[in-house]
N, C-alpha and C positions, 0 to 999 in steps of 0.2 A: 662722040656727041658734038653736035653743031648747035650753036644758039640761034634762035630765030632772028631774022633781020627786023629792025625796029623802024617803023615809019616816021618817027618823030625827028625833025632836024635838031641838030645840036652843033655848037662851035667846034672847030677843027681840033682844038686841044682837048676837049671833052672826049671826042671821038677817039682820039689816040689813047686816052686813058682807059676808056671803055674796051678798046681792043686788046690792051695790054692786060687788063683785069680778066677778060674773057679768056685770053690765051692761057693765063695762069690757071684759070678754073679748069679748063679742058685738060691741062696737064696734071692738076691735082686729082682729078676724078677718073683719069684714065685707068682702065683695068680694074676698076672696083665692082663692077656689076656681076652678079652671079649668073651662070649660065642657065638656060631655060630647061625646065624638066628636072625631076629628081632632086638631088642635093648638090651643093657646091661648096668650096672653100675659097676664102679670099686670102690675101697676102698675110693677114694676121692670124690665120689658122681657125677662124670662126667658121662653123658649119652652118650653112643656111638651108632651111626647107623651103624649096620653091613651089609656091602654089599655082603659079602661072607664069607666062613669059615675062609679065611686067609686075607681078605682085609677089613680093618676097616676104615670108614670115619667118621668125626666129624663135625657137623654143626658149623658155625660161632657163637661165643658167648659161646661155650661150649668147645672149644679146650684147651688142657693143653699146658703150656709154654714149649718150648724146652730149655734144659740146654745150656749155652753158653760154649761149649767145645772148648778146644785149646790144641795144642801139635805140635809135629814135623811130618812132611810130610814124604812120602815115599822117596821123593827127598831130604830130610834133611832141608828143610825150615820150619819156624814157621808159623803156621796158627791158626786162630780163627774163629768160625762161626760167631762171632760179626762182622767181616769184611764184611759180606754179608747182613747186615740189609737193609731192603727195597726191597729185591729180594725174589722170591720163591726159596727155597732150596730143592733139592732132595739129601737126605742123604742115601747112600747105604752101608750096612755092608757086607764085602766080604773077602774071602781068596783065594789065588791062588790054594789051594789044593782042593777047593769046587766045584764039578761038576756042581750043579745048578748055581753057580756064574759065571762059564765059559759059561754056556748056555745062560745067560741073558746079559753078558757083552757087546756083539755087540749091543743089543738093547738099552743099557744104553748110549753107545758111540754115537749112531745114534740120539737119542732124545736130548741129551745134546747139540749137534751141531745145530740141527733144532731149539731149543727153547732159545738159548743163547741170540738172539736178542729180545726175549719177556721178559727179566728180570729174566731168570731162571738160577741158578747156581747149578750144580751137585757137590757133594762132597763125597768122600768114607772114610770108616773106614776100614782099612786092619787089620785083626786080625788073629792070630795063624800062621803067617809066621815068622819064626825066622831068616830070612835073607831078606834084602831089595832087594837082586839080584832076588829072586823069585817073589817079588811083582812087580819090575820093568819089568821083563820078561812078566808077565801077561798083564801089561798096554801096552807094545809095541805090544803084540800079538793080542790084541782086539782094538787097536786104542783108548785107554782111555787117553784123554788129561786134564781132570780135576784133581785137586789135591785129594790125599788121605792121611788122617791121618795114621801114622804107629803106630799101637797099638797091639803088638804081644800078650800082656797078657790080653787084653780086659778090661783094666782099664777104658777107656773112656766110655764104656757101663754102668758101675756101677754108672755114673753120671746121668743117668736117674732115677728120683725117682718114687716111686709107684704112679700110677695115671697118668703118663706122656706118656702112649703108648710107653714103652720102646722096644728096639729090643729084640726079644725072639727066634730068630733062625738065622741061616745063610744060604741064605742071607736074610737080612731084608731091606726094603726101606721105609724111612719116607719122607713125603712131608710136609715141613714146610712153612706156608704162609708168606706174607709180613710183618706181625706183630710178627713174631717169634713164632707162635702157630703151633702145630702139627695138621695138618688136615687129614692125611691119613697115615696108616701103612700097608704094604704089607709083609706078612710072607711067600713069596714064590718067585721064579724066575719069572720075568714079561716079557711078550711079549711087542713089541712096541705098540700094540693095547691097552693092559691093562694099560701100563704106560701112554699113551696119555689120555685115558678114565679117569684115576684118576687125572692127572695133569691139563688137559685143564680148568676144572671148577675153580680150584685154581688160575691159571693165569688170568681167567676172572674177578675174584673178584676186587672190588674197595677198 
């Protein structure tokens, strides 16, 4: 996995820190993706049902636990995923500089509003934006009303251990079931149809 180049200038010491973090992230995520087609197993022995080359679904009883990540949001408030226990959580990794993120943002905004009454909470992880002004402008432009962690160095992504279906590209979307288990991972920009197709069965689970 290679992280996209970021067009925003930054001081040399910050660039070095970002490079170190990015290198650690690549090492942490290496070897975690499932092979395309059929089913696959990762290092933890979890069997994944692969629905496409980039969308992985996991049956109940075999889902890895999502880490309880916490931190500061784009708006400067504190947030933890633990706050949304009992809800279906859609966790999207994005950056304002990322063209596929911009393409899928209206779709995420639409579905987040449609499914809010069904017990679904959308949350973002904004990475590689070195100013919240860029992040906030992105959210305003696409009508994003749900919160996003502000994680310019990608430190939250490293909290996903091997075997947990970690984010491996930008954008990545994870669907976490009501029990805090990762049910779906999508490594591509999603249309509303793709998102609904992946999300509806998780909403319907008891």
